[in-house]
DSSP file (Angstrom, degrees, kcal/mol; ACC not computed):
  #  RESIDUE AA STRUCTURE BP1 BP2  ACC     N-H-->O    O-->H-N    N-H-->O    O-->H-N    TCO  KAPPA ALPHA  PHI   PSI    X-CA   Y-CA   Z-CA
    1    1 A M              0   0    0      0, 0.0     2,-0.3     0, 0.0     0, 0.0   0.000 360.0 360.0 360.0 134.2   12.8   13.0   94.9
    2    2 A S        -     0   0    0      0, 0.0     2,-0.4     0, 0.0     0, 0.0  -0.824 360.0-157.1-112.3 156.7   11.4   16.5   94.4
    3    3 A A        -     0   0    0     -2,-0.3     2,-0.3     0, 0.0     0, 0.0  -0.968  25.3-106.7-132.6 147.2    8.4   17.5   92.3
    4    4 A L        -     0   0    0     -2,-0.4     2,-1.1     1,-0.1     3,-0.1  -0.561  29.8-135.0 -70.0 130.7    7.3   20.7   90.7
    5    5 A V    >   -     0   0    0     -2,-0.3     3,-1.4     1,-0.2     4,-0.2  -0.771  20.5-171.2 -91.1  99.6    4.3   22.2   92.6
    6    6 A I  G >  S+     0   0    0     -2,-1.1     3,-1.9     1,-0.3    -1,-0.2   0.815  76.9  67.9 -64.0 -32.4    2.1   23.1   89.7
    7    7 A R  G 3  S+     0   0    0      1,-0.3    -1,-0.3    -3,-0.1    -2,-0.0   0.749 101.0  49.5 -64.0 -20.5   -0.4   25.0   91.9
    8    8 A D  G <  S+     0   0    0     -3,-1.4     2,-0.5   120,-0.0    -1,-0.3   0.444  90.4  98.6 -93.5  -1.1    2.2   27.7   92.6
    9    9 A L    <   +     0   0    0     -3,-1.9     3,-0.1    -4,-0.2   118,-0.0  -0.764  33.9 157.5 -93.1 126.7    3.1   28.1   88.9
   10   10 A H        +     0   0    0     -2,-0.5   119,-2.0     1,-0.3   120,-1.4   0.591  61.5  48.8-119.6 -20.7    1.5   31.1   87.2
   11   11 A V  E     -a  130   0A   0    117,-0.2     2,-0.5   118,-0.2    -1,-0.3  -0.984  55.6-173.8-128.8 132.7    3.8   31.8   84.2
   12   12 A V  E     +a  131   0A   0    118,-2.7   120,-2.2    -2,-0.4     2,-0.5  -0.984   4.5 178.6-125.8 119.6    5.2   29.3   81.6
   13   13 A V  E     -a  132   0A   0     -2,-0.5     2,-0.8   118,-0.2   120,-0.2  -0.963  12.2-161.3-120.7 112.5    7.8   30.6   79.1
   14   14 A N  E     +a  133   0A   0    118,-3.1   120,-2.6    -2,-0.5     2,-0.4  -0.841  23.8 173.1 -92.4 111.3    9.0   27.9   76.7
   15   15 A A  E     +a  134   0A   0     -2,-0.8     2,-0.3   118,-0.2   120,-0.2  -0.945  12.7 107.4-126.5 141.8   12.3   29.3   75.3
   16   16 A G  E     -a  135   0A   0    118,-1.8   120,-2.1    -2,-0.4     2,-0.2  -0.979  60.0 -62.3 179.0-169.5   14.9   27.8   73.1
   17   17 A I  E     +a  136   0A   0     -2,-0.3     2,-0.3   118,-0.2   120,-0.2  -0.581  46.7 178.1 -97.1 163.9   16.5   27.7   69.7
   18   18 A A  E     -a  137   0A   0    118,-2.1   120,-2.6    -2,-0.2   121,-1.0  -0.970  33.2 -99.9-155.5 164.4   14.8   26.7   66.5
   19   19 A G  E     -aB 139 111A   0     92,-2.2    92,-2.7    -2,-0.3     2,-0.3  -0.752  41.4-142.7 -88.0 142.7   15.2   26.2   62.8
   20   20 A G  E     -aB 140 110A   0    119,-3.3   121,-3.0    -2,-0.4     2,-0.4  -0.720  14.7-107.8-108.7 157.9   13.7   29.1   60.7
   21   21 A F    >>  -     0   0    0     88,-2.2     3,-2.0    -2,-0.3     4,-1.6  -0.688  42.6-106.3 -84.2 130.9   11.9   29.1   57.4
   22   22 A T  T 34 S+     0   0    0     -2,-0.4     4,-0.1   119,-0.3    -1,-0.1  -0.269 103.0  13.2 -58.1 136.3   14.0   30.5   54.5
   23   23 A G  T 34 S+     0   0    0      2,-0.4    -1,-0.3     1,-0.1     3,-0.1   0.371 119.7  70.8  79.2  -5.3   12.9   34.0   53.4
   24   24 A R  T <4 S+     0   0    0     -3,-2.0     2,-0.3     1,-0.4    -2,-0.2   0.718 108.3   3.5-110.6 -33.6   10.8   34.4   56.5
   25   25 A V     <  -     0   0    0     -4,-1.6    -2,-0.4    84,-0.1    -1,-0.4  -0.929  65.1-134.3-145.5 167.8   13.5   34.8   59.2
   26   26 A S    >   -     0   0    0     -2,-0.3     3,-2.2    -3,-0.1   111,-0.3  -0.855  40.2 -81.3-123.1 160.5   17.2   34.9   59.5
   27   27 A I  T 3  S+     0   0    0     -2,-0.3   111,-0.2     1,-0.3     3,-0.1  -0.408 119.4  28.2 -60.0 131.7   19.7   33.3   61.8
   28   28 A G  T 3  S+     0   0    0    109,-2.9    -1,-0.3     1,-0.4   110,-0.1   0.230  90.9 130.7  96.7 -12.0   19.8   35.2   65.1
   29   29 A D    <   -     0   0    0     -3,-2.2   108,-2.6   108,-0.1     2,-0.4  -0.351  54.4-130.1 -69.9 154.3   16.2   36.5   64.8
   30   30 A I  E     -dC  80 136A   0     49,-0.6    51,-2.5   106,-0.2     2,-0.5  -0.909  20.0-163.4-104.7 134.6   13.8   36.1   67.7
   31   31 A V  E     -dC  81 135A   0    104,-3.5   104,-3.0    -2,-0.4     2,-0.6  -0.977   6.3-162.5-119.9 129.1   10.4   34.6   67.1
   32   32 A L  E     -dC  82 134A   0     49,-2.7    51,-1.7    -2,-0.5     2,-0.3  -0.957  25.5-127.5-107.8 121.2    7.5   34.9   69.4
   33   33 A A  E     +d   83   0A   0    100,-2.6   100,-0.4    -2,-0.6    51,-0.2  -0.490  31.6 173.2 -72.0 129.4    4.8   32.3   68.7
   34   34 A D  E    S+     0   0A   0     49,-2.1    31,-2.8     1,-0.4     2,-0.3   0.459  84.2  25.1-102.9  -9.1    1.3   33.6   68.3
   35   35 A L  E     -dE  84  64A   0     48,-0.9    50,-2.7    29,-0.3     2,-0.6  -0.939  68.9-158.3-150.7 129.1    0.3   30.1   67.3
   36   36 A S  E     -dE  85  63A   0     27,-2.8    27,-2.8    -2,-0.3     2,-0.5  -0.952  19.4-171.2-109.8 120.2    2.0   26.8   68.3
   37   37 A T  E     -dE  86  62A   0     48,-2.2    50,-3.7    -2,-0.6     2,-1.4  -0.943  28.1-141.2-121.7 128.8    1.1   24.0   65.9
   38   38 A F  E >   -d   87   0A   0     23,-3.2     3,-1.4    -2,-0.5    50,-0.2  -0.720  28.3-172.3 -82.0  92.6    1.9   20.3   66.2
   39   39 A A  T 3  S+     0   0    0     48,-1.4    -1,-0.2    -2,-1.4    49,-0.2   0.658  75.2  44.7 -72.7 -19.7    2.7   20.0   62.5
   40   40 A D  T 3  S+     0   0    0     47,-0.7     2,-1.0    -3,-0.1    -1,-0.3   0.048  77.6 116.9-114.1  29.1    3.1   16.2   62.3
   41   41 A L    <   +     0   0    0     -3,-1.4    11,-0.8    20,-0.1     2,-0.3  -0.819  69.5  40.7 -91.9  98.5    0.0   15.3   64.3
   42   42 A G  E    S-G   51   0B   0     -2,-1.0     2,-0.3     9,-0.2     9,-0.2  -0.935  95.5 -59.0 163.0-141.8   -2.1   13.5   61.8
   43   43 A V  E     -G   50   0B   0      7,-2.3     7,-2.8    -2,-0.3     2,-0.5  -1.000  28.4-135.0-143.1 141.1   -1.5   11.0   59.0
   44   44 A R  E     +G   49   0B   0     -2,-0.3     2,-0.2     5,-0.2     5,-0.2  -0.850  33.7 178.1 -92.6 128.0    0.6   10.9   55.8
   45   45 A T  E >   -G   48   0B   0      3,-2.2     3,-1.3    -2,-0.5    -2,-0.0  -0.709  47.1 -98.4-121.3 173.7   -1.4    9.5   52.9
   46   46 A D  T 3  S+     0   0    0      1,-0.3     3,-0.1    -2,-0.2    -1,-0.0   0.791 126.6  49.0 -61.2 -26.8   -0.6    9.0   49.2
   47   47 A D  T 3  S-     0   0    0      1,-0.4    -1,-0.3     3,-0.0     2,-0.2   0.413 126.1 -85.8 -94.3   1.0   -2.4   12.3   48.5
   48   48 A G  E <   -G   45   0B   0     -3,-1.3    -3,-2.2     2,-0.0    -1,-0.4  -0.749  64.9 -31.5 125.6-173.6   -0.5   14.2   51.2
   49   49 A F  E     -G   44   0B   0     -2,-0.2     2,-0.4    -5,-0.2    -5,-0.2  -0.595  47.7-161.8 -85.2 140.0   -0.7   15.0   54.9
   50   50 A L  E     -G   43   0B   0     -7,-2.8    -7,-2.3    -2,-0.3     2,-0.1  -0.988  11.4-139.5-121.4 131.3   -4.0   15.2   56.8
   51   51 A T  E  >  -G   42   0B   0     -2,-0.4     4,-1.4    -9,-0.2    -9,-0.2  -0.310  34.3-101.8 -74.5 169.0   -4.4   16.9   60.2
   52   52 A L  T  4>S+     0   0    0    -11,-0.8     5,-2.7     1,-0.2     3,-0.4   0.918 125.4  51.2 -58.6 -43.2   -6.6   15.2   62.8
   53   53 A R  T >45S+     0   0    0      6,-0.4     3,-1.5     1,-0.2    -1,-0.2   0.902 107.6  52.1 -62.4 -40.7   -9.4   17.7   62.0
   54   54 A E  T 345S+     0   0    0      1,-0.3    -1,-0.2     2,-0.1    -2,-0.2   0.762 106.0  55.9 -65.9 -23.8   -9.1   16.9   58.3
   55   55 A M  T 3<5S-     0   0    0     -4,-1.4    -1,-0.3    -3,-0.4    -2,-0.2   0.497 126.1-103.9 -83.6  -4.1   -9.5   13.2   59.3
   56   56 A G  T < 5S+     0   0    0     -3,-1.5    -3,-0.2     1,-0.3    -2,-0.1   0.581  78.8 133.5  91.9  11.2  -12.7   14.0   61.0
   57   57 A L      < -     0   0    0     -5,-2.7     2,-1.6    -6,-0.2    -1,-0.3  -0.796  60.9-126.1 -96.7 138.9  -11.3   13.9   64.6
   58   58 A P  S    S+     0   0    0      0, 0.0     2,-0.4     0, 0.0    -5,-0.1  -0.198  72.8 105.3 -83.2  48.9  -12.3   16.8   66.9
   59   59 A Q        -     0   0    0     -2,-1.6    -6,-0.4     2,-0.0     2,-0.2  -0.987  58.4-143.9-130.2 127.4   -8.8   17.9   67.9
   60   60 A D        -     0   0    0     -2,-0.4     3,-0.0    -8,-0.1   -22,-0.0  -0.565   3.1-153.0 -81.8 151.0   -7.0   20.9   66.8
   61   61 A S  S    S+     0   0    0     -2,-0.2   -23,-3.2   -24,-0.0     2,-0.4   0.250  74.2  73.5-105.8  10.9   -3.3   20.8   66.2
   62   62 A G  E     -E   37   0A   0    -25,-0.3     2,-0.5    24,-0.0   -25,-0.2  -0.980  58.7-162.8-128.2 140.1   -2.7   24.5   66.9
   63   63 A L  E     -E   36   0A   0    -27,-2.8   -27,-2.8    -2,-0.4     2,-0.2  -0.981  21.6-131.2-121.9 122.3   -2.9   26.5   70.1
   64   64 A A  E     +E   35   0A   0     -2,-0.5   -29,-0.3   -29,-0.2     2,-0.2  -0.465  33.1 165.7 -74.4 141.2   -3.2   30.3   70.0
   65   65 A L        +     0   0    0    -31,-2.8    67,-0.1    -2,-0.2     2,-0.1  -0.715   8.6 127.4-134.2-175.3   -0.8   32.4   72.0
   66   66 A G        -     0   0    0     65,-0.5     2,-0.3    -2,-0.2   -32,-0.1  -0.037  20.6-173.7 127.7 136.1    0.1   36.0   72.1
   67   67 A D    >>  -     0   0    0      1,-0.1     4,-1.6    -2,-0.1     3,-0.8  -0.915  24.4-141.3-156.5 124.5    0.3   38.9   74.4
   68   68 A Q  H 3> S+     0   0    0     -2,-0.3     4,-2.7     1,-0.3     5,-0.2   0.801 101.6  64.4 -60.5 -29.6    1.1   42.5   73.5
   69   69 A R  H 3> S+     0   0    0      2,-0.2     4,-2.4     1,-0.2    -1,-0.3   0.902 102.9  48.3 -61.1 -39.7    3.2   42.9   76.7
   70   70 A L  H <> S+     0   0    0     -3,-0.8     4,-2.7     2,-0.2     5,-0.4   0.953 111.5  48.9 -64.2 -48.9    5.7   40.3   75.3
   71   71 A L  H  X S+     0   0    0     -4,-1.6     4,-2.4     1,-0.2     5,-0.2   0.927 113.5  47.1 -55.9 -46.9    5.9   41.9   71.9
   72   72 A D  H  X S+     0   0    0     -4,-2.7     4,-1.2     2,-0.2    -1,-0.2   0.919 114.6  45.5 -63.4 -45.0    6.5   45.3   73.5
   73   73 A R  H  X S+     0   0    0     -4,-2.4     4,-0.7    -5,-0.2    -2,-0.2   0.947 118.9  38.6 -66.1 -49.3    9.2   44.1   75.9
   74   74 A I  H >X S+     0   0    0     -4,-2.7     4,-2.1     1,-0.2     3,-1.1   0.915 114.0  53.1 -72.2 -41.3   11.2   42.0   73.5
   75   75 A S  H 3< S+     0   0    0     -4,-2.4    -1,-0.2    -5,-0.4    -2,-0.2   0.752 101.2  62.1 -68.8 -20.9   10.9   44.3   70.6
   76   76 A A  H 3< S+     0   0    0     -4,-1.2    -1,-0.3    -5,-0.2    -2,-0.2   0.808 111.9  38.7 -67.9 -28.3   12.2   47.2   72.7
   77   77 A A  H << S-     0   0    0     -3,-1.1     2,-0.3    -4,-0.7    -2,-0.2   0.803 131.9 -15.8 -91.3 -32.7   15.4   45.2   73.1
   78   78 A R  S  < S-     0   0    0     -4,-2.1    -1,-0.3    83,-0.1     2,-0.0  -0.981  84.3 -65.3-164.3 166.5   15.8   43.7   69.6
   79   79 A Q        -     0   0    0     -2,-0.3   -49,-0.6    -3,-0.1     2,-0.4  -0.362  54.5-167.4 -62.9 140.9   14.0   43.0   66.4
   80   80 A L  E     -d   30   0A   0    -51,-0.1     2,-0.4    -5,-0.1   -49,-0.2  -0.986  17.4-157.5-137.6 140.1   11.2   40.5   66.8
   81   81 A A  E     -d   31   0A   0    -51,-2.5   -49,-2.7    -2,-0.4     2,-0.4  -0.951  11.4-159.6-113.7 139.8    9.0   38.4   64.5
   82   82 A S  E     +d   32   0A   0     -2,-0.4     2,-0.3   -51,-0.2   -49,-0.2  -0.978  38.7  93.6-121.4 131.4    5.7   37.1   65.6
   83   83 A G  E     -d   33   0A   0    -51,-1.7   -49,-2.1    -2,-0.4   -48,-0.9  -0.958  69.9 -24.8 177.8-162.6    4.0   34.2   64.0
   84   84 A E  E     -df  35 108A   0     23,-1.2    25,-3.1    -2,-0.3    26,-1.1  -0.522  43.8-163.3 -78.3 135.0    3.4   30.5   63.9
   85   85 A V  E     -df  36 110A   0    -50,-2.7   -48,-2.2    -2,-0.2     2,-0.3  -0.985  14.3-142.7-117.1 125.8    6.0   28.1   65.4
   86   86 A L  E     -df  37 111A   0     24,-3.0    26,-2.9    -2,-0.5     2,-0.5  -0.661   1.7-148.1 -89.7 141.1    5.7   24.5   64.4
   87   87 A T  E     +df  38 112A   0    -50,-3.7   -48,-1.4    -2,-0.3   -47,-0.7  -0.943  23.7 177.9-103.5 127.6    6.4   21.6   66.7
   88   88 A L        -     0   0    0     24,-2.6     3,-0.1    -2,-0.5   -50,-0.0  -0.951  34.8-144.0-128.2 148.9    7.8   18.5   65.0
   89   89 A A  S    S+     0   0    0     -2,-0.3     2,-0.4     1,-0.2    -1,-0.1   0.642  94.5  36.1 -81.5 -15.6    8.9   15.2   66.3
   90   90 A C  S    S-     0   0    0     22,-0.1    -1,-0.2    -3,-0.0     3,-0.1  -0.999  90.4-113.1-140.5 132.4   11.7   15.1   63.7
   91   91 A M        -     0   0    0     -2,-0.4     2,-0.4     1,-0.1    53,-0.1  -0.309  37.5-106.5 -62.0 147.0   13.8   18.0   62.4
   92   92 A T        +     0   0    0      1,-0.1    50,-0.7    51,-0.1    -1,-0.1  -0.649  44.4 169.5 -74.7 126.7   13.4   18.9   58.8
   93   93 A G        +     0   0    0     -2,-0.4    51,-1.4    48,-0.1     2,-0.3   0.341  50.2  60.7-125.2   5.4   16.4   17.6   56.9
   94   94 A T  S  > S-     0   0    0     49,-0.2     4,-2.1     1,-0.1     5,-0.2  -0.956  73.3-127.5-133.3 154.3   15.6   18.0   53.2
   95   95 A E  H  > S+     0   0    0     -2,-0.3     4,-2.5     2,-0.2     5,-0.2   0.875 111.5  56.0 -63.1 -37.4   14.7   20.8   50.9
   96   96 A R  H  > S+     0   0    0      1,-0.2     4,-2.2     2,-0.2    -1,-0.2   0.930 108.8  45.3 -62.3 -46.2   11.6   18.9   49.8
   97   97 A D  H  > S+     0   0    0      2,-0.2     4,-2.4     1,-0.2    -1,-0.2   0.890 112.4  51.7 -65.5 -38.8   10.3   18.5   53.3
   98   98 A A  H  X S+     0   0    0     -4,-2.1     4,-2.4     1,-0.2    -2,-0.2   0.913 110.4  48.7 -63.0 -42.5   11.0   22.2   54.1
   99   99 A A  H  X S+     0   0    0     -4,-2.5     4,-2.1     2,-0.2    -2,-0.2   0.890 110.7  51.1 -64.7 -39.1    9.1   23.3   51.0
  100  100 A E  H  X S+     0   0    0     -4,-2.2     4,-2.6     2,-0.2    -2,-0.2   0.917 111.3  47.1 -65.4 -43.5    6.2   21.0   51.9
  101  101 A L  H  X S+     0   0    0     -4,-2.4     4,-2.4     1,-0.2    -2,-0.2   0.912 111.2  51.9 -63.0 -42.0    6.0   22.5   55.4
  102  102 A A  H  < S+     0   0    0     -4,-2.4    -1,-0.2     1,-0.2    -2,-0.2   0.878 112.0  46.9 -62.3 -37.4    6.2   26.0   54.0
  103  103 A R  H  < S+     0   0    0     -4,-2.1    -2,-0.2     1,-0.2    -1,-0.2   0.934 115.7  43.8 -69.1 -46.0    3.3   25.3   51.7
  104  104 A R  H  < S+     0   0    0     -4,-2.6    -2,-0.2     1,-0.3    -1,-0.2   0.807 124.8  34.4 -69.2 -29.9    1.2   23.7   54.4
  105  105 A Y    ><  +     0   0    0     -4,-2.4     3,-1.6    -5,-0.2    -1,-0.3  -0.690  64.6 171.8-128.5  77.3    2.0   26.4   56.9
  106  106 A P  T 3  S+     0   0    0      0, 0.0    -1,-0.1     0, 0.0    -2,-0.1   0.663  82.0  49.1 -65.6 -15.9    2.4   29.8   55.1
  107  107 A R  T 3  S+     0   0    0    -24,-0.0   -23,-1.2   -22,-0.0     2,-0.1   0.491  83.2 119.9 -97.1  -5.5    2.5   31.7   58.4
  108  108 A A  E <   + f   0  84A   0     -3,-1.6   -23,-0.2    -7,-0.2     3,-0.1  -0.373  31.4 172.8 -67.5 134.7    5.2   29.5   60.0
  109  109 A L  E     +     0   0A   0    -25,-3.1   -88,-2.2     1,-0.3     2,-0.3   0.672  62.9   9.7-107.2 -29.3    8.4   31.2   60.9
  110  110 A A  E     -Bf  20  85A   0    -26,-1.1   -24,-3.0   -90,-0.3     2,-0.4  -0.960  55.6-140.1-150.5 161.4   10.2   28.4   62.8
  111  111 A E  E     +Bf  19  86A   0    -92,-2.7   -92,-2.2    -2,-0.3     2,-0.2  -0.992  27.7 157.5-127.3 140.1   10.2   24.7   63.8
  112  112 A A  E     - f   0  87A   0    -26,-2.9   -24,-2.6    -2,-0.4   -22,-0.1  -0.682  39.0-117.7-141.3-165.6   11.1   23.3   67.1
  113  113 A M  S    S+     0   0    0    -26,-0.2   -26,-0.1    -2,-0.2     4,-0.1   0.619  91.9  24.9-123.2 -13.5   10.4   20.1   69.0
  114  114 A E  S  > S+     0   0    0      2,-0.1     4,-2.3     3,-0.1     5,-0.2   0.489  80.0 102.9-134.2  -0.4    8.5   20.6   72.3
  115  115 A G  H  > S+     0   0    0      1,-0.2     4,-2.6     2,-0.2     5,-0.3   0.897  84.6  49.2 -56.0 -49.1    6.4   23.8   72.2
  116  116 A F  H  > S+     0   0    0      1,-0.2     4,-2.6     2,-0.2    -1,-0.2   0.891 112.9  48.9 -60.0 -40.6    3.0   22.3   71.6
  117  117 A A  H  > S+     0   0    0      2,-0.2     4,-2.5    -3,-0.2    -1,-0.2   0.921 112.0  47.4 -66.4 -44.7    3.5   19.8   74.4
  118  118 A V  H  X S+     0   0    0     -4,-2.3     4,-2.2     2,-0.2    -2,-0.2   0.930 115.8  44.9 -62.5 -45.4    4.6   22.4   76.9
  119  119 A I  H  X S+     0   0    0     -4,-2.6     4,-1.6    -5,-0.2    -2,-0.2   0.917 112.8  50.8 -66.8 -43.4    1.7   24.7   76.0
  120  120 A S  H  < S+     0   0    0     -4,-2.6     4,-0.4    -5,-0.3     3,-0.2   0.928 111.7  47.8 -58.9 -46.0   -0.8   21.8   76.1
  121  121 A A  H >< S+     0   0    0     -4,-2.5     3,-1.2     1,-0.2    -1,-0.2   0.899 110.1  51.6 -63.6 -40.9    0.4   20.7   79.5
  122  122 A S  H >< S+     0   0    0     -4,-2.2     3,-1.4     1,-0.3     6,-0.3   0.794  99.7  64.3 -69.0 -26.9    0.3   24.2   81.0
  123  123 A R  T 3< S+     0   0    0     -4,-1.6    -1,-0.3     1,-0.3    -2,-0.2   0.598  86.9  73.0 -73.2  -8.9   -3.3   24.8   79.8
  124  124 A G  T <  S+     0   0    0     -3,-1.2     2,-0.5    -4,-0.4    -1,-0.3   0.445  86.8  74.3 -81.8   1.0   -4.5   22.0   82.1
  125  125 A Y    X   -     0   0    0     -3,-1.4     3,-1.2     1,-0.1    -1,-0.1  -0.965  65.9-154.5-123.3 122.6   -3.9   24.2   85.1
  126  126 A D  T 3  S+     0   0    0     -2,-0.5    -1,-0.1     1,-0.2  -119,-0.0   0.789  94.1  60.5 -63.1 -29.2   -6.3   27.0   86.0
  127  127 A N  T 3  S+     0   0    0      2,-0.0     2,-0.8  -121,-0.0    -1,-0.2   0.666  80.0  93.6 -77.4 -15.6   -3.6   28.9   88.0
  128  128 A V    <   +     0   0    0     -3,-1.2  -117,-0.2    -6,-0.3  -118,-0.2  -0.694  46.5 165.3 -79.3 112.6   -1.3   29.2   84.9
  129  129 A R        +     0   0    0   -119,-2.0     2,-0.4    -2,-0.8  -118,-0.2   0.482  57.4  45.2-108.3  -5.9   -2.3   32.7   83.6
  130  130 A F  E     +a   11   0A   0   -120,-1.4  -118,-2.7     2,-0.0     2,-0.4  -0.962  57.8 171.5-146.7 122.8    0.5   33.4   81.1
  131  131 A V  E     +a   12   0A   0     -2,-0.4   -65,-0.5  -120,-0.2     2,-0.3  -0.994   7.3 168.0-133.3 136.8    2.1   31.1   78.5
  132  132 A A  E     -a   13   0A   0   -120,-2.2  -118,-3.1    -2,-0.4     2,-0.4  -0.990  25.1-150.3-146.5 154.4    4.6   32.0   75.8
  133  133 A E  E     -a   14   0A   0   -100,-0.4  -100,-2.6    -2,-0.3     2,-0.4  -0.986  19.5-178.9-125.7 119.9    6.9   30.4   73.3
  134  134 A V  E     -aC  15  32A   0   -120,-2.6  -118,-1.8    -2,-0.4     2,-0.4  -0.975   4.2-177.0-121.5 128.6   10.1   32.3   72.4
  135  135 A R  E     -aC  16  31A   0   -104,-3.0  -104,-3.5    -2,-0.4     2,-0.4  -0.966  18.5-152.7-129.7 142.7   12.6   31.0   69.9
  136  136 A A  E     -aC  17  30A   0   -120,-2.1  -118,-2.1    -2,-0.4     2,-0.5  -0.942  30.5-119.9-108.7 136.5   15.9   32.2   68.6
  137  137 A I  E     +a   18   0A   0   -108,-2.6  -109,-2.9    -2,-0.4  -118,-0.2  -0.649  36.9 167.4 -83.8 120.7   16.8   31.0   65.1
  138  138 A S  E     +     0   0A   0   -120,-2.6    12,-2.8    -2,-0.5     2,-0.3   0.623  66.7   0.9-103.2 -19.7   20.0   29.0   64.9
  139  139 A N  E    S-a   19   0A   0   -121,-1.0  -119,-3.3    10,-0.2     2,-0.5  -0.977  70.5-106.1-160.5 164.5   19.6   27.6   61.4
  140  140 A I  E     -a   20   0A   0     -2,-0.3  -119,-0.2  -121,-0.2     8,-0.1  -0.877  43.9-116.4-100.1 132.9   17.4   27.7   58.3
  141  141 A I  S    S+     0   0    0   -121,-3.0     2,-0.3    -2,-0.5  -119,-0.3  -0.286  73.6  67.6 -71.5 155.9   15.5   24.5   57.7
  142  142 A G  S    S+     0   0    0    -50,-0.7   -47,-0.2  -121,-0.1     2,-0.1  -0.993  90.2  25.0 137.9-142.8   16.1   22.3   54.7
  143  143 A R  S    S-     0   0    0     -2,-0.3     2,-0.7     1,-0.1   -49,-0.2  -0.348  87.7-115.0 -55.2 126.4   19.1   20.3   53.8
  144  144 A R        +     0   0    0    -51,-1.4     2,-0.4   -53,-0.1    -1,-0.1  -0.549  50.9 157.9 -73.5 109.4   20.8   19.5   57.1
  145  145 A D    >   -     0   0    0     -2,-0.7     3,-2.2     1,-0.1     4,-0.3  -0.838  24.3-168.4-136.6  94.9   24.2   21.3   57.0
  146  146 A R  G >  S+     0   0    0     -2,-0.4     3,-1.3     1,-0.3    -1,-0.1   0.726  82.6  72.3 -58.9 -22.9   25.6   21.9   60.5
  147  147 A S  G 3  S+     0   0    0      1,-0.3    -1,-0.3     3,-0.1     0, 0.0   0.709  96.5  51.4 -67.5 -16.9   28.3   24.2   59.0
  148  148 A T  G <  S+     0   0    0     -3,-2.2    -1,-0.3    -8,-0.1    -2,-0.2   0.493  89.6 101.2 -95.9  -5.2   25.5   26.8   58.4
  149  149 A W    <   -     0   0    0     -3,-1.3     2,-0.2    -4,-0.3   -10,-0.2  -0.495  50.8-166.8 -80.2 149.5   24.2   26.7   61.9
  150  150 A N     >  +     0   0    0    -12,-2.8     4,-1.9    -2,-0.2     5,-0.1  -0.657  18.1 163.1-135.0  79.6   25.1   29.5   64.4
  151  151 A I  H  > S+     0   0    0     -2,-0.2     4,-2.7     2,-0.2     5,-0.2   0.892  74.8  54.9 -67.5 -41.5   24.0   28.2   67.8
  152  152 A P  H  > S+     0   0    0      0, 0.0     4,-2.3     0, 0.0    -1,-0.2   0.925 109.6  48.0 -59.2 -42.5   26.1   30.7   69.8
  153  153 A L  H  > S+     0   0    0      2,-0.2     4,-2.4     1,-0.2    -2,-0.2   0.918 112.1  50.0 -61.6 -42.9   24.5   33.6   68.0
  154  154 A A  H  X S+     0   0    0     -4,-1.9     4,-2.6     1,-0.2    -1,-0.2   0.920 111.3  47.6 -63.0 -43.8   21.0   32.1   68.6
  155  155 A F  H  X S+     0   0    0     -4,-2.7     4,-2.6     2,-0.2    -1,-0.2   0.879 111.0  51.5 -67.3 -36.1   21.7   31.6   72.3
  156  156 A D  H  X S+     0   0    0     -4,-2.3     4,-2.0    -5,-0.2    -2,-0.2   0.929 112.4  46.3 -62.8 -44.4   23.1   35.2   72.7
  157  157 A A  H  X S+     0   0    0     -4,-2.4     4,-2.4     1,-0.2    -2,-0.2   0.911 112.8  50.2 -63.2 -42.8   19.9   36.5   71.0
  158  158 A L  H  X S+     0   0    0     -4,-2.6     4,-2.9     1,-0.2     5,-0.3   0.913 108.4  52.0 -63.5 -42.9   17.7   34.3   73.2
  159  159 A A  H  X S+     0   0    0     -4,-2.6     4,-2.2     1,-0.2    -1,-0.2   0.906 110.8  48.3 -59.8 -42.1   19.5   35.5   76.3
  160  160 A E  H  X S+     0   0    0     -4,-2.0     4,-2.0     2,-0.2    -1,-0.2   0.922 113.3  47.2 -63.7 -44.5   18.9   39.2   75.3
  161  161 A A  H  X S+     0   0    0     -4,-2.4     4,-2.4     2,-0.2    -2,-0.2   0.912 113.1  47.5 -65.5 -43.0   15.2   38.5   74.6
  162  162 A I  H  X S+     0   0    0     -4,-2.9     4,-2.7     2,-0.2    -1,-0.2   0.878 109.5  54.1 -68.4 -36.9   14.6   36.6   77.8
  163  163 A S  H  < S+     0   0    0     -4,-2.2     4,-0.3    -5,-0.3    -1,-0.2   0.920 111.7  45.2 -60.7 -43.1   16.3   39.3   79.8
  164  164 A A  H >< S+     0   0    0     -4,-2.0     3,-0.7     1,-0.2    -2,-0.2   0.899 114.2  49.7 -65.9 -40.4   14.0   41.9   78.3
  165  165 A L  H >< S+     0   0    0     -4,-2.4     3,-0.5     1,-0.2    -2,-0.2   0.911 117.4  37.9 -65.5 -43.6   11.0   39.7   78.8
  166  166 A L  T 3< S+     0   0    0     -4,-2.7    -1,-0.2     1,-0.2    -2,-0.2   0.252  83.0 104.7 -96.6  13.3   11.7   39.0   82.5
  167  167 A G  T <  S+     0   0    0     -3,-0.7    -1,-0.2    -4,-0.3    -2,-0.1   0.673  93.4  17.1 -67.0 -17.1   13.0   42.4   83.4
  168  168 A A  S <  S-     0   0    0     -3,-0.5    -1,-0.1    -4,-0.2     0, 0.0  -0.967 104.2 -74.2-148.4 157.9    9.7   43.2   85.1
  169  169 A P        -     0   0    0      0, 0.0    -2,-0.1     0, 0.0    -3,-0.0  -0.232  30.6-151.3 -57.1 142.9    6.9   41.0   86.4
  170  170 A L              0   0    0      1,-0.1  -101,-0.1    -4,-0.1  -100,-0.0   0.696 360.0 360.0 -86.5 -22.1    4.6   39.6   83.8
  171  171 A L              0   0    0    -41,-0.0    -1,-0.1  -160,-0.0  -160,-0.0   0.386 360.0 360.0-112.5 360.0    1.5   39.4   86.0
């Protein structure tokens, strides 16, 4: 069995595909997170969703990110959007849920499933000096219709963005 030696790790880039918010991004766009938010960390009540902080618990569900070097590198290669990326435990599959997320998170550009966890884990190590979340949009969130997804386009866009990002040392 082998284990990752965290003390030698200095850069964490969480990259993958994601669903995008209608009217905010298009399929094939690249999104660089400036905030990673665990959007379903809280409680659903009869009056709506409450975050942990709204419940009176001292934990934020958003982690700020952002680095001008990333923006410059990726945007030199292709069009780039920077904004909030939501982490959800379950994909959004209805128009109603998509509209509710859009209302609750007006800056959100995309939803994915593991960004908040990866970023949270990496922040526990003093030697990690650079953390990023990069997403390529494969579909628009809402009614789940696989015929509208374009995963190959998203992976091609992601490959281009990661090549631009890692073309030179980050540190």
